[in-house]
C-alpha positions in Angstrom: 16.8 10.2 10.2 15.1 12.6 12.6 12.8 15.4 11.5 13.3 18.8 12.9 10.5 20.8 11.2 8.6 21.1 8.0 7.6 24.1 5.8 3.9 23.5 5.5 1.9 26.4 7.0 -1.3 25.9 9.0 -4.3 28.1 9.3 -5.3 27.1 12.8 -3.6 26.4 16.1 -3.2 22.6 16.5 -5.2 22.4 19.7 -5.8 18.7 19.6 -2.2 17.9 18.7 -1.1 20.0 21.7 -3.6 18.2 24.0 -2.5 14.8 22.8 1.1 15.6 23.5 0.1 16.9 27.0 -1.9 13.8 27.7 1.0 11.5 26.7 3.3 13.6 28.8 1.1 13.4 31.9 0.7 9.6 31.5 4.5 9.3 31.1 5.1 11.3 34.3 2.6 9.0 36.1 4.6 6.0 34.8 7.9 7.6 36.0 6.3 8.1 39.4 5.6 4.4 39.7 9.4 3.7 39.6 10.6 0.5 38.1 9.7 -3.0 39.1 6.3 -4.5 39.9 4.2 -1.4 39.9 5.3 -0.3 36.4 5.1 -3.9 35.1 1.5 -4.1 36.5 0.6 -0.9 34.7 1.9 -2.2 31.4 0.0 -5.4 31.8 -3.3 -3.7 32.8 -3.2 -0.9 30.2 -1.0 -2.2 27.4 -2.4 -4.2 24.6 -1.7 -7.9 24.6 -2.7 -9.7 21.4 -3.0 -13.1 22.9 -5.5 -11.9 25.4 -7.8 -10.2 22.9 -8.0 -13.3 20.7 -9.1 -15.3 23.7 -6.1 -17.6 24.1 -5.0 -16.3 27.5 -6.6 -14.8 30.6 -6.6 -11.1 30.9 -4.2 -9.7 33.6 -5.7 -8.8 36.9 -7.2 -5.3 36.8 -7.3 -5.1 32.9 -10.0 -3.1 31.3 -13.3 -4.7 30.2 -14.0 -5.1 27.4 -10.4 -5.8 26.7 -10.5 -4.1 23.3 -10.3 -0.8 25.2 -6.6 -1.5 25.8 -6.0 -0.6 22.2 -6.8 3.0 23.2 -5.1 3.1 26.6 -1.9 1.5 25.2 -1.3 4.3 22.8 -0.8 6.8 25.7 1.9 4.8 27.4 5.6 4.6 26.6 8.6 2.6 27.6 11.4 5.2 27.8 12.3 8.8 27.5 13.6 8.3 23.9 10.3 6.5 23.1 8.0 9.3 24.2 10.2 12.2 23.0 10.7 10.7 19.6 6.9 10.0 19.2 5.9 13.4 20.4 8.4 15.1 18.0 6.9 13.3 15.0 3.4 14.0 16.3 4.1 17.7 16.5 5.8 18.1 13.2 3.2 16.1 11.1 0.1 16.3 13.2 -0.5 20.0 13.0 -1.1 19.9 9.3 -3.4 16.9 9.3 -5.4 18.6 12.1 -5.6 21.7 10.0 -6.8 19.6 7.0 -9.4 17.5 8.9 -10.5 19.9 11.6 -10.2 19.3 15.3 -12.9 16.8 15.9 -12.3 14.6 12.8 -8.6 14.7 13.5 -9.0 13.4 17.0 -11.3 10.6 15.7 -8.8 9.8 13.0 -5.9 9.7 15.5 -7.7 7.3 17.8 -9.1 5.0 15.1 -5.7 5.0 13.4 -4.1 3.8 16.7 -6.7 1.0 17.0 -6.2 -0.1 13.4 -2.5 -0.2 13.9 -2.9 -2.3 17.1 -5.1 -4.8 15.2 -2.6 -5.1 12.4 0.0 -5.8 15.0 -2.3 -8.5 16.4 -2.4 -10.2 12.9 1.4 -10.3 12.9 1.5 -12.2 16.2 -1.9 -13.2 17.6 -0.5 -15.4 20.3 2.0 -12.7 21.7 1.8 -12.1 25.4 4.1 -9.0 25.3 2.2 -5.8 26.1 2.3 -3.3 23.3 2.5 0.3 24.2 3.2 3.6 22.4 1.6 6.2 20.2 3.6 5.3 17.1 0.7 3.4 15.4 -1.6 6.5 15.6 1.3 8.7 14.6 2.1 6.4 11.6 -1.5 7.1 10.5 -0.8 10.8 10.6 2.5 10.3 8.6 0.6 8.3 6.0 -1.9 11.1 5.5 0.9 13.6 5.3 2.7 11.5 2.7 -0.4 11.6 0.5 -1.5 15.2 1.1 1.8 17.0 1.2 4.3 15.0 -0.8 6.2 18.1 -1.9 6.6 19.7 1.5 10.1 20.0 2.7 11.2 18.3 5.9 14.3 19.5 7.7 16.0 16.3 8.8 19.0 15.3 10.9 20.8 12.4 9.1 23.0 10.2 11.3 25.6 8.6 9.0 29.3 8.7 10.1 28.6 12.3 11.1 25.4 14.3 11.8 24.2 16.6 9.0 21.0 18.5 8.3 19.3 18.2 5.0 15.9 19.3 3.5 14.1 16.3 2.1 10.8 16.2 0.2 8.1 14.7 2.5 7.5 11.9 0.1 11.2 10.9 0.3 11.5 11.2 4.1 8.2 9.4 4.8 8.7 6.9 2.0 12.1 5.9 3.3 10.6 5.5 6.8 7.8 3.3 5.5 10.2 1.1 3.5 12.3 0.7 6.6 9.3 -0.5 8.5 8.4 -3.0 5.8 12.0 -4.3 5.7 12.3 -4.6 9.5 8.9 -6.4 9.7 9.7 -8.8 6.8 13.1 -9.8 8.0 12.6 -9.4 11.7 15.3 -6.7 12.0 13.6 -4.7 14.8 13.0 -7.0 17.8 10.8 -5.5 20.4 9.3 -2.9 18.0 5.7 -3.3 16.6 6.7 -2.4 13.1 3.6 -4.0 11.5 1.6 -1.6 13.6 3.5 1.2 12.0 2.8 -0.3 8.5 -0.9 -0.7 9.2 -1.2 2.8 10.7 0.6 4.4 7.7 -1.6 2.6 5.1 -4.7 3.6 7.1 -3.6 7.2 7.0 -3.0 7.1 3.2 -6.4 5.5 2.7 -8.2 8.1 4.8 -6.4 11.0 3.0 -7.2 9.5 -0.4 -10.9 9.1 0.5 -11.3 12.6 2.0 -9.4 14.3 -0.8 -11.6 12.7 -3.4 -14.7 13.6 -1.5 -13.5 17.2 -1.2 -12.9 17.4 -5.0 -16.4 15.9 -5.7 -18.0 18.5 -3.5 -16.1 21.3 -5.3 -16.8 20.0 -8.8 -20.5 19.1 -8.4 -21.6 21.5 -5.6 -22.9 18.7 -3.3 
């Protein structure tokens, strides 16, 4: 399933979402400029997140950031292919604008970055000895999707469905995002998605739900009690 658009209006221009997409795009163009081979591999090793290094079981690659925890931030701006970055940026644009509108620009940026870090740490728990660099914005975007799932469950998401033939359907957000989340759980549990950090997706999504739940309750308390 591939989302095309949603029907949830916004009150403000999603400036941070736009800038995040721009930043990811510029980093991707830098990656492309490196070509393949040793230069690109070196970039992945230096700026990607390697769980086995953070837990202290292995030496950090030459040129890696110090402290190494910073790679949980840099890794979320790197991607491995055109389909990787285009898919991530599509999801970010469709769901991010509403969460930015809800949280405000500054809090949204903090939420995005912390969500990406949390997702990386959940991925670490699933394979603490892994020496494979983890890259991609999908953990942070999963946090956005989790918040959207909680805040806008009845929103309609226009979706391309690939099953025998391609068709377009309008699904409630809770259905689209719920199916996506269950797929991540299934793939993580049964190892059906080799090379994809599905537990980072699960961790990011649950983080997003938790933040949305917390902020929505606080908002109701402020309204009801005037504090």
